[in-house]
BAKOL-661271 format. One record per residue: residue in three letters; x, y, z of N, C-alpha, C, O in turn; residue number from 1. Coordinates in steps of 0.2 Angstrom, whole numbers. Layout:
N
ALA; X; Y; Z; X; Y; Z; X; Y; Z; X; Y; Z; NUM
...
# end
This chain:
135
MET; -101; 94; 222; -98; 88; 218; -100; 90; 211; -96; 88; 207; 1
TYR; -106; 92; 209; -107; 94; 202; -102; 98; 198; -101; 97; 193; 2
PRO; -100; 104; 201; -95; 108; 198; -89; 104; 196; -86; 106; 191; 3
GLU; -87; 100; 200; -81; 96; 199; -82; 91; 193; -77; 91; 188; 4
LEU; -88; 89; 192; -89; 84; 186; -89; 89; 180; -86; 86; 174; 5
VAL; -92; 95; 180; -92; 99; 174; -85; 101; 172; -83; 101; 167; 6
GLU; -81; 103; 177; -74; 105; 176; -70; 99; 173; -66; 100; 169; 7
ASP; -71; 93; 176; -67; 87; 173; -69; 86; 166; -65; 85; 161; 8
ALA; -76; 87; 164; -78; 86; 157; -75; 91; 153; -73; 90; 147; 9
LEU; -75; 98; 155; -72; 103; 151; -65; 102; 150; -62; 103; 144; 10
GLU; -61; 100; 155; -54; 98; 154; -53; 93; 149; -48; 93; 145; 11
GLU; -57; 87; 149; -56; 82; 145; -58; 84; 137; -55; 82; 133; 12
GLU; -63; 88; 137; -65; 91; 130; -59; 95; 127; -58; 95; 121; 13
GLU; -56; 99; 131; -51; 103; 129; -45; 99; 127; -41; 101; 122; 14
ARG; -43; 94; 131; -37; 90; 129; -39; 86; 122; -35; 85; 118; 15
TRP; -45; 84; 122; -47; 81; 116; -47; 85; 109; -44; 83; 104; 16
LEU; -49; 91; 110; -48; 96; 104; -41; 98; 102; -40; 99; 97; 17
GLU; -37; 98; 107; -30; 100; 106; -25; 95; 104; -20; 96; 102; 18
SER; -27; 88; 104; -23; 83; 103; -24; 80; 96; -30; 80; 94; 19
ASP; -19; 77; 93; -20; 73; 87; -21; 66; 89; -18; 63; 93; 20
PRO; -26; 63; 85; -27; 56; 87; -21; 51; 86; -17; 52; 81; 21
VAL; -20; 46; 90; -15; 42; 90; -17; 35; 87; -13; 32; 83; 22
TYR; -23; 33; 88; -25; 26; 86; -31; 27; 82; -35; 32; 81; 23
THR; -32; 21; 78; -38; 21; 73; -44; 18; 77; -43; 15; 82; 24
PHE; -49; 19; 74; -55; 16; 77; -55; 9; 77; -57; 6; 82; 25
GLY; -52; 6; 72; -51; -2; 72; -46; -4; 78; -48; -9; 81; 26
TYR; -42; 0; 80; -38; -1; 86; -42; -2; 92; -42; -6; 96; 27
TYR; -47; 3; 93; -51; 3; 99; -56; -3; 99; -57; -6; 104; 28
CYS; -59; -4; 93; -65; -9; 93; -62; -16; 91; -66; -21; 92; 29
GLY; -56; -17; 89; -53; -23; 88; -54; -26; 82; -53; -32; 81; 30
LEU; -56; -22; 77; -58; -25; 70; -53; -22; 65; -51; -16; 66; 31
GLN; -53; -25; 59; -48; -23; 54; -53; -23; 47; -57; -28; 47; 32
GLN; -51; -19; 43; -55; -19; 36; -54; -26; 33; -59; -29; 30; 33
GLU; -49; -30; 34; -48; -36; 31; -52; -41; 33; -53; -47; 30; 34
GLN; -55; -40; 39; -60; -45; 42; -67; -45; 38; -71; -49; 40; 35
PHE; -68; -40; 34; -74; -39; 31; -74; -41; 23; -69; -38; 20; 36
PRO; -78; -45; 21; -78; -47; 14; -80; -41; 9; -83; -36; 12; 37
PRO; -77; -41; 3; -79; -36; -2; -87; -36; -2; -90; -41; -2; 38
ALA; -90; -30; -3; -97; -29; -4; -100; -33; -9; -106; -36; -8; 39
HIS; -97; -35; -14; -100; -38; -20; -101; -46; -18; -105; -49; -21; 40
LEU; -98; -48; -12; -99; -55; -10; -105; -56; -5; -106; -61; -3; 41
LEU; -108; -50; -3; -113; -50; 1; -120; -49; -2; -120; -45; -7; 42
SER; -125; -52; 1; -132; -51; -2; -134; -44; 1; -131; -41; 5; 43
THR; -140; -42; -2; -143; -35; 1; -144; -36; 8; -143; -32; 12; 44
PHE; -147; -42; 10; -149; -43; 17; -143; -43; 21; -143; -40; 27; 45
GLN; -138; -46; 19; -132; -46; 23; -129; -39; 24; -126; -37; 29; 46
LEU; -129; -35; 18; -126; -28; 19; -130; -24; 23; -127; -20; 27; 47
GLU; -137; -25; 23; -141; -21; 28; -140; -23; 35; -139; -18; 39; 48
ARG; -139; -29; 36; -138; -32; 43; -131; -29; 46; -130; -27; 51; 49
VAL; -126; -30; 42; -119; -28; 44; -119; -20; 45; -116; -18; 50; 50
CYS; -122; -16; 40; -122; -9; 41; -126; -7; 47; -123; -2; 51; 51
ALA; -131; -10; 49; -135; -8; 55; -131; -10; 61; -131; -6; 66; 52
ALA; -128; -16; 61; -124; -18; 67; -118; -14; 68; -116; -12; 73; 53
PHE; -115; -12; 62; -109; -8; 62; -110; -1; 65; -107; 2; 69; 54
SER; -116; 2; 63; -118; 8; 65; -120; 8; 73; -118; 13; 76; 55
LYS; -123; 3; 75; -124; 2; 82; -118; 1; 86; -117; 4; 91; 56
MET; -113; -2; 83; -106; -3; 87; -103; 4; 87; -100; 5; 92; 57
MET; -103; 7; 82; -100; 14; 82; -103; 19; 87; -99; 22; 91; 58
PHE; -110; 18; 88; -113; 22; 93; -111; 21; 100; -111; 25; 104; 59
THR; -109; 14; 101; -107; 13; 108; -100; 16; 109; -98; 16; 115; 60
TRP; -96; 18; 104; -90; 22; 105; -91; 29; 104; -86; 33; 104; 61
ASN; -97; 32; 104; -99; 39; 103; -96; 41; 96; -94; 47; 95; 62
LEU; -97; 37; 91; -95; 38; 84; -101; 38; 79; -105; 34; 81; 63
ASP; -100; 41; 74; -105; 41; 69; -102; 43; 62; -96; 45; 62; 64
THR; -106; 41; 57; -103; 43; 50; -108; 48; 47; -114; 48; 49; 65
ASP; -106; 52; 42; -110; 57; 39; -110; 54; 31; -107; 57; 27; 66
ILE; -115; 50; 30; -116; 47; 24; -122; 49; 21; -127; 47; 24; 67
PRO; -123; 52; 15; -129; 54; 13; -134; 48; 12; -132; 42; 10; 68
ASP; -141; 49; 13; -146; 44; 12; -146; 40; 5; -148; 34; 5; 69
ASP; -144; 44; 0; -145; 41; -7; -139; 37; -9; -139; 34; -14; 70
VAL; -134; 36; -4; -128; 32; -6; -130; 25; -6; -134; 22; -2; 71
PRO; -129; 21; -12; -131; 14; -12; -128; 10; -6; -123; 11; -3; 72
LEU; -131; 5; -4; -130; 1; 1; -123; -2; 1; -119; -2; 6; 73
SER; -120; -5; -5; -114; -7; -5; -108; -2; -4; -103; -3; -1; 74
LYS; -110; 4; -6; -105; 10; -5; -105; 12; 2; -100; 13; 5; 75
LYS; -111; 12; 5; -111; 14; 12; -107; 9; 16; -104; 10; 21; 76
TYR; -108; 2; 15; -104; -3; 18; -97; -2; 18; -93; -2; 23; 77
GLN; -94; 0; 12; -87; 1; 10; -85; 7; 14; -80; 7; 17; 78
LEU; -89; 12; 15; -87; 18; 18; -87; 17; 26; -82; 19; 29; 79
MET; -92; 13; 28; -92; 12; 35; -86; 8; 37; -83; 9; 42; 80
VAL; -84; 3; 34; -79; -1; 35; -72; 3; 35; -67; 1; 38; 81
SER; -72; 7; 30; -66; 12; 30; -64; 16; 36; -59; 18; 37; 82
THR; -69; 17; 40; -68; 21; 46; -64; 17; 51; -61; 20; 55; 83
LEU; -63; 11; 50; -58; 7; 54; -51; 9; 54; -47; 8; 59; 84
ASP; -49; 12; 48; -42; 14; 47; -41; 22; 49; -36; 25; 47; 85
ILE; -47; 25; 51; -46; 32; 52; -44; 33; 60; -47; 30; 64; 86
LYS; -39; 37; 61; -37; 39; 67; -42; 43; 71; -45; 48; 68; 87
THR; -44; 42; 77; -49; 46; 81; -48; 45; 88; -44; 41; 90; 88
GLU; -51; 50; 92; -51; 49; 99; -58; 47; 101; -62; 49; 98; 89
ILE; -58; 43; 106; -64; 41; 109; -66; 47; 114; -63; 47; 119; 90
ASN; -72; 50; 113; -74; 55; 118; -80; 53; 121; -85; 51; 118; 91
ASN; -80; 53; 128; -85; 50; 132; -91; 55; 133; -96; 54; 136; 92
ASN; -90; 61; 131; -94; 67; 132; -99; 69; 126; -104; 72; 127; 93
SER; -96; 67; 120; -100; 69; 115; -99; 65; 109; -94; 61; 109; 94
LEU; -104; 65; 104; -103; 61; 98; -98; 64; 93; -99; 70; 92; 95
THR; -94; 60; 90; -89; 62; 85; -92; 59; 78; -93; 53; 78; 96
THR; -92; 63; 73; -94; 61; 67; -88; 60; 62; -84; 65; 61; 97
PHE; -87; 55; 59; -82; 54; 54; -84; 58; 48; -90; 56; 45; 98
GLU; -80; 63; 46; -82; 67; 39; -78; 63; 34; -72; 63; 33; 99
LEU; -82; 59; 30; -79; 55; 25; -78; 59; 18; -74; 57; 14; 100
CYS; -82; 64; 17; -81; 68; 11; -74; 72; 11; -72; 75; 16; 101
SER; -71; 72; 6; -65; 76; 5; -66; 83; 3; -61; 87; 3; 102
TYR; -72; 85; 2; -73; 92; 0; -70; 94; -7; -69; 99; -9; 103
ASP; -69; 89; -11; -66; 89; -18; -70; 84; -22; -68; 78; -22; 104
PRO; -76; 86; -25; -80; 81; -28; -76; 76; -33; -78; 70; -33; 105
PRO; -71; 78; -37; -68; 73; -41; -64; 67; -37; -64; 62; -39; 106
SER; -62; 69; -31; -58; 64; -27; -62; 61; -21; -59; 58; -17; 107
CYS; -68; 63; -20; -72; 62; -14; -74; 54; -14; -76; 52; -19; 108
PRO; -73; 51; -8; -75; 44; -8; -82; 43; -9; -85; 37; -10; 109
MET; -86; 48; -8; -94; 47; -10; -95; 47; -17; -101; 45; -19; 110
GLY; -90; 48; -21; -91; 48; -28; -97; 53; -31; -97; 59; -29; 111
GLU; -101; 50; -35; -107; 54; -38; -112; 57; -32; -116; 61; -34; 112
TYR; -111; 54; -26; -116; 55; -21; -113; 61; -16; -116; 62; -11; 113
CYS; -107; 64; -18; -104; 69; -14; -109; 75; -14; -112; 77; -19; 114
THR; -110; 77; -8; -115; 83; -7; -112; 90; -7; -115; 95; -8; 115
CYS; -105; 90; -7; -102; 96; -7; -102; 99; -14; -100; 105; -15; 116
LYS; -103; 95; -19; -103; 98; -26; -109; 103; -27; -109; 107; -31; 117
GLU; -114; 103; -22; -119; 108; -23; -116; 115; -21; -118; 120; -25; 118
PHE; -112; 115; -17; -108; 122; -15; -104; 124; -21; -104; 130; -22; 119
LEU; -101; 120; -25; -97; 122; -30; -101; 124; -36; -99; 128; -41; 120
GLN; -108; 123; -37; -112; 125; -42; -115; 132; -41; -117; 135; -45; 121
ASP; -114; 134; -35; -116; 141; -33; -111; 146; -37; -105; 146; -35; 122
ASP; -114; 151; -40; -110; 156; -44; -106; 160; -39; -101; 163; -41; 123
ALA; -108; 161; -33; -105; 165; -28; -99; 162; -26; -94; 165; -23; 124
LEU; -98; 155; -27; -92; 152; -24; -88; 149; -30; -90; 145; -34; 125
GLU; -82; 152; -30; -77; 149; -35; -74; 142; -34; -73; 139; -38; 126
ASN; -73; 141; -27; -71; 134; -26; -73; 132; -18; -76; 137; -15; 127
ILE; -72; 126; -16; -75; 124; -10; -71; 128; -4; -74; 128; 1; 128
ASP; -65; 130; -5; -61; 134; 0; -65; 140; 2; -65; 142; 7; 129
ASP; -68; 143; -3; -72; 149; -2; -77; 148; 3; -79; 152; 8; 130
TYR; -81; 142; 2; -86; 140; 7; -83; 138; 13; -86; 141; 19; 131
LEU; -78; 134; 14; -75; 132; 20; -72; 138; 24; -73; 138; 30; 132
HIS; -70; 143; 21; -66; 148; 25; -70; 154; 25; -68; 160; 27; 133
GLY; -77; 154; 22; -81; 160; 23; -80; 166; 19; -81; 171; 21; 134
GLU; -76; 165; 13; -74; 171; 9; -80; 172; 4; -79; 176; 0; 135
# end
């Protein structure tokens, strides 16, 4: 019985890797960005509570975000809510992380908190493509 479970999991993982997502995270969880007020209308306490609840909700779908710790709470809230419009597949076998960084510091949604700019400061790397493609 156990080998069949492993085989089924491997087949599901292969299908997941080869397909383009059809639906957004919002489709799966039933939420839309419009249902969340702008960050400036919420108190710090409310932002903390919503971000914590949103993170827990994402975890129930095996999803996570890669947001640096130093990102201000209001920006974190905006980034987390933005995941509702990102197409994704729900994978029951592993955690999927939303990569919110565009790997282009000037246009990155992380703004001044973009962590990929560290790679661009390295003299050995002319641009982020060199880093990403191992050149």
